[in-house]
MARLUM-493392 format. One record per residue (C-alpha): residue number from 1; x, y, z. Coordinates in nm, 2 decimals. Each point is the difference from the previous one (the first is absolute). Example, Ala and Ser with C-alpha at 12.3 -4.5 7.8 and 13.67 -1.06 7.14 Angstrom:
2
{resi=1&u=1.23&v=-0.45&w=0.78}
{resi=2&u=0.14&v=0.34&w=-0.07}
END
This chain:
94
{resi=1&u=9.66&v=8.34&w=10.78}
{resi=2&u=-0.34&v=-0.03&w=-0.21}
{resi=3&u=-0.07&v=0.35&w=-0.14}
{resi=4&u=-0.13&v=0.26&w=-0.23}
{resi=5&u=0.13&v=0.27&w=-0.10}
{resi=6&u=-0.24&v=0.29&w=-0.14}
{resi=7&u=0.23&v=0.20&w=-0.30}
{resi=8&u=-0.24&v=0.25&w=0.00}
{resi=9&u=-0.03&v=0.35&w=0.18}
{resi=10&u=-0.14&v=0.39&w=0.08}
{resi=11&u=0.36&v=0.00&w=0.15}
{resi=12&u=0.22&v=-0.14&w=-0.23}
{resi=13&u=0.16&v=-0.07&w=-0.37}
{resi=14&u=-0.01&v=-0.43&w=-0.11}
{resi=15&u=0.35&v=0.03&w=-0.01}
{resi=16&u=0.06&v=0.09&w=0.35}
{resi=17&u=-0.24&v=-0.20&w=0.15}
{resi=18&u=0.14&v=-0.29&w=-0.21}
{resi=19&u=0.34&v=0.07&w=0.24}
{resi=20&u=-0.15&v=0.00&w=0.31}
{resi=21&u=-0.10&v=-0.37&w=-0.11}
{resi=22&u=0.27&v=-0.07&w=-0.13}
{resi=23&u=0.22&v=0.13&w=0.34}
{resi=24&u=-0.24&v=-0.18&w=0.16}
{resi=25&u=0.02&v=-0.38&w=-0.10}
{resi=26&u=0.42&v=0.13&w=0.01}
{resi=27&u=-0.05&v=-0.01&w=0.41}
{resi=28&u=-0.25&v=-0.23&w=-0.05}
{resi=29&u=0.31&v=-0.21&w=-0.06}
{resi=30&u=0.24&v=0.02&w=0.15}
{resi=31&u=-0.11&v=-0.02&w=0.32}
{resi=32&u=-0.13&v=-0.35&w=-0.05}
{resi=33&u=0.32&v=-0.04&w=-0.15}
{resi=34&u=0.16&v=0.10&w=0.40}
{resi=35&u=-0.14&v=-0.26&w=0.16}
{resi=36&u=0.06&v=-0.31&w=0.12}
{resi=37&u=0.01&v=-0.27&w=-0.16}
{resi=38&u=-0.06&v=-0.38&w=0.08}
{resi=39&u=0.27&v=-0.19&w=0.08}
{resi=40&u=0.00&v=-0.23&w=-0.29}
{resi=41&u=-0.08&v=0.30&w=-0.30}
{resi=42&u=0.22&v=0.18&w=-0.17}
{resi=43&u=-0.20&v=0.31&w=-0.17}
{resi=44&u=-0.34&v=0.15&w=0.03}
{resi=45&u=-0.15&v=0.00&w=-0.35}
{resi=46&u=-0.30&v=0.22&w=-0.10}
{resi=47&u=-0.31&v=-0.12&w=-0.13}
{resi=48&u=-0.13&v=0.21&w=-0.24}
{resi=49&u=-0.32&v=0.10&w=-0.13}
{resi=50&u=-0.16&v=0.37&w=-0.18}
{resi=51&u=-0.33&v=0.13&w=-0.21}
{resi=52&u=-0.29&v=0.21&w=-0.04}
{resi=53&u=-0.14&v=-0.19&w=0.35}
{resi=54&u=0.03&v=-0.32&w=0.13}
{resi=55&u=-0.18&v=-0.24&w=-0.19}
{resi=56&u=0.12&v=0.18&w=-0.27}
{resi=57&u=0.36&v=-0.08&w=0.13}
{resi=58&u=0.36&v=-0.13&w=-0.14}
{resi=59&u=0.32&v=-0.15&w=0.10}
{resi=60&u=0.28&v=0.18&w=-0.11}
{resi=61&u=0.38&v=0.06&w=0.19}
{resi=62&u=0.07&v=0.19&w=0.28}
{resi=63&u=0.22&v=0.24&w=-0.26}
{resi=64&u=-0.28&v=-0.02&w=-0.25}
{resi=65&u=-0.19&v=0.18&w=0.29}
{resi=66&u=0.04&v=0.36&w=-0.17}
{resi=67&u=-0.06&v=-0.16&w=-0.32}
{resi=68&u=-0.33&v=-0.06&w=0.01}
{resi=69&u=-0.08&v=0.27&w=0.23}
{resi=70&u=0.10&v=0.26&w=-0.32}
{resi=71&u=-0.14&v=-0.12&w=-0.24}
{resi=72&u=-0.28&v=-0.03&w=0.23}
{resi=73&u=-0.04&v=0.39&w=0.04}
{resi=74&u=0.10&v=0.03&w=-0.43}
{resi=75&u=-0.32&v=-0.25&w=-0.02}
{resi=76&u=-0.25&v=0.29&w=0.28}
{resi=77&u=-0.03&v=-0.20&w=0.26}
{resi=78&u=-0.16&v=0.11&w=0.32}
{resi=79&u=0.11&v=-0.25&w=0.24}
{resi=80&u=0.27&v=-0.24&w=-0.02}
{resi=81&u=0.02&v=-0.29&w=0.21}
{resi=82&u=0.30&v=-0.11&w=0.17}
{resi=83&u=0.00&v=-0.39&w=0.20}
{resi=84&u=0.40&v=-0.07&w=0.11}
{resi=85&u=0.08&v=-0.34&w=0.22}
{resi=86&u=0.31&v=-0.08&w=0.14}
{resi=87&u=0.14&v=-0.37&w=0.06}
{resi=88&u=0.34&v=-0.15&w=0.08}
{resi=89&u=0.17&v=-0.24&w=-0.28}
{resi=90&u=0.31&v=-0.18&w=-0.05}
{resi=91&u=0.18&v=0.03&w=-0.27}
{resi=92&u=0.13&v=-0.26&w=-0.22}
{resi=93&u=0.24&v=-0.22&w=0.05}
{resi=94&u=0.28&v=-0.02&w=-0.29}
END
């Protein structure tokens, strides 16, 4: 998923927009995790980037998406760019 979310709306407050975005991200991650894996892989890993626009996006962990969205609201950004790419991964052997 590569998407630019607006953080300013005439109909909704910014906090409500943030909750809608978090819900959409949660549904997307769940949908991707439920897809079938290739035979030689163990789990789905996610490469995430977030920022004000695609050019300024920085890498982040999937669990930090909510924190980066809250920081964007605090900074007063008008848009929030989020990129999540799923890839099959293997667990490291002990």
